[in-house]
C-alpha positions as a Markdown table, in Angstrom:
| # | Residue | x | y | z |
|---|---|---|---|---|
| 1 | Met | 110.4 | 121.1 | -60.0 |
| 2 | Asp | 109.8 | 121.9 | -63.6 |
| 3 | Thr | 112.7 | 122.2 | -66.0 |
| 4 | Leu | 114.3 | 125.6 | -65.4 |
| 5 | Pro | 114.9 | 128.1 | -68.1 |
| 6 | Ser | 118.5 | 129.3 | -68.5 |
| 7 | Leu | 119.2 | 133.0 | -68.3 |
| 8 | Phe | 121.5 | 135.7 | -69.7 |
| 9 | Val | 121.9 | 138.8 | -67.5 |
| 10 | Ser | 123.8 | 142.0 | -68.1 |
| 11 | His | 125.9 | 143.2 | -65.2 |
| 12 | Gly | 127.3 | 146.2 | -67.0 |
| 13 | Ser | 130.1 | 147.4 | -64.7 |
| 14 | Pro | 131.0 | 146.6 | -61.0 |
| 15 | Met | 129.0 | 149.7 | -60.0 |
| 16 | Ile | 125.8 | 147.7 | -60.3 |
| 17 | Ala | 126.6 | 146.4 | -56.8 |
| 18 | Leu | 126.3 | 149.9 | -55.4 |
| 19 | Glu | 123.9 | 151.5 | -57.9 |
| 20 | Pro | 121.4 | 148.8 | -58.8 |
| 21 | Arg | 119.2 | 151.1 | -61.0 |
| 22 | Ala | 116.7 | 149.4 | -63.3 |
| 23 | Ala | 118.8 | 146.3 | -64.0 |
| 24 | Gly | 119.5 | 145.6 | -60.3 |
| 25 | Ala | 115.8 | 146.1 | -59.5 |
| 26 | Phe | 115.0 | 143.6 | -62.2 |
| 27 | Leu | 117.3 | 141.0 | -60.7 |
| 28 | Gln | 115.8 | 141.5 | -57.3 |
| 29 | Arg | 112.4 | 140.6 | -58.7 |
| 30 | Leu | 113.7 | 137.9 | -61.0 |
| 31 | Gly | 115.0 | 135.6 | -58.2 |
| 32 | Pro | 111.5 | 135.3 | -56.5 |
| 33 | Ala | 109.9 | 135.0 | -59.9 |
| 34 | Val | 112.1 | 131.9 | -60.7 |
| 35 | Thr | 111.3 | 130.3 | -57.4 |
| 36 | Ala | 107.6 | 131.0 | -57.6 |
| 37 | Ala | 107.4 | 129.5 | -61.1 |
| 38 | Phe | 109.8 | 126.6 | -60.8 |
| 39 | Gly | 110.7 | 126.0 | -57.2 |
| 40 | Arg | 113.9 | 126.9 | -55.5 |
| 41 | Pro | 117.0 | 126.0 | -57.6 |
| 42 | Lys | 119.4 | 123.5 | -56.1 |
| 43 | Ala | 122.5 | 125.2 | -57.4 |
| 44 | Val | 123.5 | 127.8 | -60.0 |
| 45 | Leu | 126.1 | 127.4 | -62.7 |
| 46 | Val | 127.5 | 130.7 | -64.1 |
| 47 | Ala | 129.4 | 131.4 | -67.2 |
| 48 | Ser | 130.8 | 134.9 | -66.7 |
| 49 | Ala | 132.5 | 137.3 | -69.2 |
| 50 | His | 135.3 | 137.6 | -66.6 |
| 51 | Ser | 136.3 | 134.0 | -66.1 |
| 52 | Leu | 138.1 | 133.1 | -69.4 |
| 53 | Thr | 140.3 | 130.2 | -70.1 |
| 54 | Arg | 141.8 | 128.4 | -73.1 |
| 55 | Glu | 139.5 | 125.4 | -72.5 |
| 56 | Pro | 136.4 | 125.0 | -70.3 |
| 57 | Val | 137.3 | 125.0 | -66.6 |
| 58 | Leu | 135.1 | 124.2 | -63.6 |
| 59 | Leu | 136.0 | 126.0 | -60.3 |
| 60 | Ala | 135.0 | 123.1 | -58.0 |
| 61 | Ala | 136.0 | 124.6 | -54.6 |
| 62 | Ala | 133.9 | 123.8 | -51.6 |
| 63 | Arg | 133.5 | 127.5 | -50.8 |
| 64 | His | 133.7 | 130.8 | -52.7 |
| 65 | Glu | 134.4 | 134.4 | -51.9 |
| 66 | Ala | 134.0 | 137.5 | -54.0 |
| 67 | Val | 137.0 | 138.4 | -56.2 |
| 68 | Tyr | 137.6 | 142.1 | -56.7 |
| 69 | Asp | 138.9 | 141.9 | -60.3 |
| 70 | Phe | 138.6 | 145.6 | -61.2 |
| 71 | Gly | 140.3 | 148.9 | -60.5 |
| 72 | Gly | 139.4 | 152.6 | -60.7 |
| 73 | Phe | 135.9 | 152.2 | -59.2 |
| 74 | Asp | 134.4 | 153.3 | -55.9 |
| 75 | Pro | 136.4 | 151.9 | -53.0 |
| 76 | Arg | 133.2 | 150.8 | -51.2 |
| 77 | Leu | 133.0 | 147.9 | -53.7 |
| 78 | Tyr | 135.9 | 146.3 | -51.9 |
| 79 | Thr | 133.9 | 146.1 | -48.7 |
| 80 | Leu | 131.1 | 144.0 | -50.3 |
| 81 | Arg | 131.1 | 140.3 | -49.9 |
| 82 | Tyr | 129.4 | 137.3 | -51.4 |
| 83 | Asp | 130.5 | 134.2 | -49.7 |
| 84 | Ala | 128.7 | 131.2 | -51.2 |
| 85 | Pro | 129.0 | 127.4 | -51.0 |
| 86 | Gly | 130.7 | 125.7 | -53.9 |
| 87 | Ala | 129.4 | 122.8 | -55.9 |
| 88 | Pro | 132.2 | 120.1 | -56.2 |
| 89 | Glu | 129.7 | 117.3 | -56.9 |
| 90 | Leu | 128.0 | 119.3 | -59.6 |
| 91 | Ala | 131.4 | 120.0 | -61.1 |
| 92 | Leu | 131.9 | 116.2 | -61.5 |
| 93 | Arg | 128.5 | 116.0 | -63.2 |
| 94 | Val | 129.2 | 118.9 | -65.6 |
| 95 | Glu | 132.7 | 117.5 | -66.4 |
| 96 | Gly | 131.0 | 114.2 | -67.4 |
| 97 | Leu | 128.4 | 116.0 | -69.6 |
| 98 | Leu | 131.0 | 118.0 | -71.4 |
| 99 | His | 133.2 | 115.0 | -72.0 |
| 100 | Ala | 130.2 | 113.0 | -73.3 |
| 101 | Ala | 129.6 | 115.8 | -75.8 |
| 102 | Gly | 133.2 | 115.5 | -77.0 |
| 103 | Leu | 134.2 | 118.8 | -75.4 |
| 104 | Pro | 137.3 | 119.4 | -73.3 |
| 105 | Ala | 136.7 | 120.1 | -69.6 |
| 106 | His | 138.9 | 120.6 | -66.7 |
| 107 | Arg | 138.0 | 120.6 | -63.0 |
| 108 | Val | 140.1 | 122.4 | -60.4 |
| 109 | Asp | 139.7 | 122.5 | -56.6 |
| 110 | Glu | 139.9 | 126.3 | -56.7 |
| 111 | Gly | 137.3 | 129.0 | -56.0 |
| 112 | Gly | 136.4 | 132.6 | -56.3 |
| 113 | Leu | 133.6 | 134.5 | -57.9 |
| 114 | Asp | 134.5 | 137.3 | -60.3 |
| 115 | His | 132.5 | 140.4 | -60.4 |
| 116 | Gly | 130.4 | 139.2 | -63.3 |
| 117 | Ile | 129.2 | 136.5 | -60.9 |
| 118 | Trp | 128.9 | 138.0 | -57.5 |
| 119 | Thr | 127.4 | 141.4 | -58.5 |
| 120 | Pro | 124.3 | 140.0 | -60.2 |
| 121 | Leu | 124.0 | 137.2 | -57.7 |
| 122 | Arg | 123.8 | 139.7 | -54.8 |
| 123 | Tyr | 120.4 | 140.7 | -56.2 |
| 124 | Leu | 119.3 | 137.5 | -57.8 |
| 125 | Leu | 120.2 | 135.2 | -54.8 |
| 126 | Pro | 120.9 | 137.7 | -52.0 |
| 127 | Asp | 121.2 | 135.0 | -49.2 |
| 128 | Ala | 124.3 | 133.5 | -50.8 |
| 129 | Asp | 123.2 | 130.1 | -49.6 |
| 130 | Leu | 122.9 | 128.2 | -52.9 |
| 131 | Pro | 125.9 | 126.3 | -54.2 |
| 132 | Val | 127.6 | 128.2 | -57.1 |
| 133 | Leu | 129.7 | 126.6 | -59.9 |
| 134 | Pro | 131.7 | 129.0 | -62.0 |
| 135 | Leu | 132.3 | 127.7 | -65.5 |
| 136 | Ala | 135.3 | 129.5 | -67.2 |
| 137 | Trp | 135.2 | 129.3 | -71.0 |
| 138 | Pro | 137.3 | 130.1 | -74.1 |
| 139 | Pro | 136.6 | 133.6 | -75.6 |
| 140 | Asp | 138.1 | 132.5 | -78.9 |
| 141 | Trp | 135.4 | 129.8 | -79.5 |
| 142 | Thr | 132.7 | 130.8 | -82.0 |
| 143 | Pro | 129.2 | 131.6 | -80.9 |
| 144 | Ala | 128.0 | 128.3 | -82.5 |
| 145 | Arg | 130.6 | 126.3 | -80.5 |
| 146 | Leu | 129.7 | 128.1 | -77.3 |
| 147 | Phe | 126.1 | 127.3 | -78.0 |
| 148 | Ala | 127.1 | 123.7 | -78.3 |
| 149 | Leu | 128.9 | 124.0 | -74.9 |
| 150 | Gly | 125.6 | 125.3 | -73.4 |
| 151 | Ala | 123.6 | 122.5 | -75.1 |
| 152 | Ala | 125.8 | 119.9 | -73.3 |
| 153 | Leu | 124.6 | 121.5 | -70.1 |
| 154 | Ala | 120.9 | 121.2 | -70.9 |
| 155 | Pro | 120.2 | 118.1 | -68.8 |
| 156 | Leu | 121.0 | 120.2 | -65.7 |
| 157 | Ala | 118.0 | 122.3 | -66.1 |
| 158 | Ala | 115.7 | 119.3 | -65.3 |
| 159 | Glu | 117.9 | 118.6 | -62.2 |
| 160 | Gly | 117.3 | 121.9 | -60.5 |
| 161 | Val | 120.4 | 123.8 | -61.7 |
| 162 | Leu | 119.9 | 127.4 | -62.8 |
| 163 | Ile | 122.3 | 128.1 | -65.7 |
| 164 | Val | 123.2 | 131.8 | -66.0 |
| 165 | Gly | 125.4 | 133.6 | -68.6 |
| 166 | Ser | 126.6 | 137.0 | -67.3 |
| 167 | Gly | 127.9 | 139.8 | -69.5 |
| 168 | Ser | 126.4 | 142.8 | -71.2 |
| 169 | Ile | 124.2 | 143.0 | -74.2 |
| 170 | Thr | 126.3 | 146.0 | -75.3 |
| 171 | His | 129.7 | 146.8 | -73.8 |
| 172 | Asn | 132.0 | 149.5 | -75.1 |
| 173 | Leu | 133.3 | 151.2 | -71.9 |
| 174 | Arg | 135.9 | 153.2 | -73.8 |
| 175 | Arg | 133.0 | 154.8 | -75.8 |
| 176 | Val | 131.0 | 155.3 | -72.6 |
| 177 | Phe | 134.0 | 157.1 | -70.9 |
| 178 | Ala | 135.1 | 159.1 | -73.9 |
| 179 | Gly | 134.7 | 162.8 | -74.0 |
| 180 | Gly | 133.5 | 163.1 | -70.4 |
| 181 | Arg | 130.1 | 161.4 | -71.3 |
| 182 | Met | 129.7 | 160.1 | -67.7 |
| 183 | Asn | 126.0 | 160.8 | -67.4 |
| 184 | Val | 124.3 | 157.6 | -66.4 |
| 185 | Asp | 120.9 | 159.0 | -67.4 |
| 186 | Gln | 122.1 | 159.9 | -70.9 |
| 187 | Pro | 119.5 | 158.9 | -73.6 |
| 188 | Ala | 120.2 | 155.7 | -75.5 |
| 189 | Thr | 122.4 | 156.2 | -78.5 |
| 190 | Pro | 121.0 | 155.3 | -81.9 |
| 191 | Glu | 123.8 | 152.7 | -82.4 |
| 192 | Ser | 123.1 | 151.0 | -79.1 |
| 193 | Thr | 119.4 | 150.9 | -79.8 |
| 194 | Ala | 119.8 | 149.5 | -83.3 |
| 195 | Phe | 122.0 | 146.7 | -82.0 |
| 196 | Arg | 119.8 | 145.8 | -79.1 |
| 197 | Asp | 116.7 | 145.9 | -81.2 |
| 198 | Trp | 118.2 | 143.7 | -83.9 |
| 199 | Phe | 119.5 | 141.2 | -81.4 |
| 200 | Ala | 116.1 | 141.0 | -79.6 |
| 201 | Ala | 114.2 | 140.5 | -82.9 |
| 202 | Arg | 116.5 | 137.7 | -84.1 |
| 203 | Ala | 116.5 | 136.1 | -80.6 |
| 204 | Glu | 112.7 | 136.2 | -80.3 |
| 205 | Ala | 112.4 | 134.8 | -83.8 |
| 206 | Gly | 114.7 | 131.9 | -83.0 |
| 207 | Asp | 117.0 | 132.9 | -85.8 |
| 208 | Trp | 120.1 | 131.4 | -84.4 |
| 209 | Asp | 122.1 | 131.3 | -87.6 |
| 210 | Ala | 121.9 | 135.1 | -87.8 |
| 211 | Leu | 122.8 | 135.4 | -84.2 |
| 212 | Phe | 125.8 | 133.2 | -84.6 |
| 213 | Asp | 126.9 | 135.6 | -87.4 |
| 214 | Tyr | 125.9 | 138.7 | -85.4 |
| 215 | Arg | 129.4 | 140.3 | -85.8 |
| 216 | Ala | 128.8 | 140.5 | -89.6 |
| 217 | Gln | 125.0 | 141.0 | -89.6 |
| 218 | Ala | 124.0 | 143.1 | -86.6 |
| 219 | Pro | 124.2 | 146.9 | -86.9 |
| 220 | His | 127.1 | 148.5 | -85.2 |
| 221 | Ala | 128.2 | 145.1 | -83.8 |
| 222 | Val | 131.9 | 145.9 | -83.6 |
| 223 | Leu | 131.2 | 149.4 | -82.1 |
| 224 | Met | 129.0 | 147.9 | -79.4 |
| 225 | His | 131.5 | 145.0 | -78.8 |
| 226 | Pro | 135.1 | 145.9 | -79.6 |
| 227 | Thr | 135.9 | 142.6 | -78.0 |
| 228 | Asp | 133.0 | 140.2 | -77.7 |
| 229 | Glu | 133.4 | 138.3 | -74.4 |
| 230 | His | 130.6 | 140.2 | -72.8 |
| 231 | Leu | 128.2 | 138.9 | -75.4 |
| 232 | Leu | 129.6 | 135.4 | -75.9 |
| 233 | Ser | 128.3 | 134.2 | -72.5 |
| 234 | Phe | 124.8 | 134.8 | -74.0 |
| 235 | Phe | 125.4 | 131.8 | -76.3 |
| 236 | Val | 126.4 | 129.5 | -73.5 |
| 237 | Ala | 123.1 | 130.2 | -71.7 |
| 238 | Ala | 121.2 | 130.1 | -74.9 |
| 239 | Gly | 122.6 | 126.7 | -75.9 |
| 240 | Ala | 121.3 | 125.2 | -72.6 |
| 241 | Gly | 117.8 | 126.3 | -73.7 |
| 242 | Gly | 118.0 | 124.7 | -77.2 |
| 243 | Arg | 117.2 | 126.0 | -80.6 |
| 244 | Val | 113.9 | 127.6 | -79.7 |
| 245 | Pro | 113.0 | 131.3 | -79.6 |
| 246 | Ala | 114.4 | 133.3 | -76.7 |
| 247 | Arg | 112.5 | 135.8 | -74.6 |
| 248 | Arg | 113.8 | 139.2 | -73.7 |
| 249 | Ile | 112.7 | 139.6 | -70.1 |
| 250 | His | 114.3 | 143.0 | -69.3 |
| 251 | Gln | 115.6 | 145.9 | -71.2 |
| 252 | Ser | 117.3 | 149.0 | -69.9 |
| 253 | Phe | 120.5 | 151.0 | -70.5 |
| 254 | Glu | 123.0 | 153.2 | -68.8 |
| 255 | Tyr | 125.3 | 156.0 | -70.0 |
| 256 | Gly | 123.6 | 155.9 | -73.4 |
| 257 | Asp | 125.5 | 152.9 | -74.7 |
| 258 | Leu | 125.7 | 150.3 | -72.0 |
| 259 | Gly | 122.8 | 147.9 | -72.6 |
| 260 | Met | 121.5 | 146.0 | -69.6 |
| 261 | Asp | 119.0 | 143.6 | -71.3 |
| 262 | Ala | 118.3 | 140.1 | -70.0 |
| 263 | Tyr | 117.0 | 137.0 | -71.7 |
| 264 | Ala | 115.5 | 133.6 | -70.8 |
| 265 | Phe | 115.9 | 130.5 | -72.9 |
| 266 | Gly | 114.2 | 127.1 | -73.3 |
| 267 | Pro | 110.6 | 125.9 | -73.6 |
| 268 | Gln | 109.8 | 127.3 | -70.1 |
| 269 | Ala | 111.1 | 130.8 | -70.8 |
| 270 | Ala | 107.6 | 132.1 | -71.5 |
| 271 | Val | 106.6 | 131.4 | -67.9 |
| 272 | Leu | 108.9 | 134.2 | -66.6 |
| 273 | Pro | 107.4 | 137.7 | -66.6 |
| 274 | Val | 108.9 | 140.6 | -68.5 |
| 275 | Ile | 110.2 | 143.0 | -65.9 |
| 276 | Gly | 111.1 | 146.5 | -66.7 |
């Protein structure tokens, strides 16, 4: 198996599990593309925008189930399952890597996959047969420090572990829901487009210093991310790929403002196709 690229995927809202649209269709094609190019991963490590802790925590249970960590959405979501094996041995390996890098790490024998994990994995890895290791992370760490967290995970990519950051490239649900603008097919707003285009240009140029300072430099950054946990998981995945240019492998949007872009990181990122 070649060294795997790491990935950032946008899950948007829990409704992606019922309404895959362009982003879900992309994820359905991405899983086979990864396997065709690199072989079947041995496990997947996911840093989700919805598993947040004061210091990095590895959920090392032997078995996971879907966690329904949301409210006010379609009741059918609560009938969906994603029961996947855990990765306790991988958790030990990751704990060692983080400690070796001088980073705090905690390992707990608890499980559960928040919706930022199970909703994209239902498309990316639909058989739910690969071991999954959730990595909870601190949302008050800077992008540069989260990049360093991801960099400590880099050796895993050569060991068959697929590293995934799950969030949303833009995520202001209050703006999406305001004023009754609940049209999923609404054209992209100028603010969302400007932010996503700036982010893609800087990522594909490998301008990591600008990306670390995105909140000050990117157009409409605070508007697109009133709180930035949905974007910060991008930096964990990016760090695992190193300080090389990233590759945007998917771009789409919903409700005008909700960006669903995805990125691949690392020297092997160029092997993956751009889908959608």
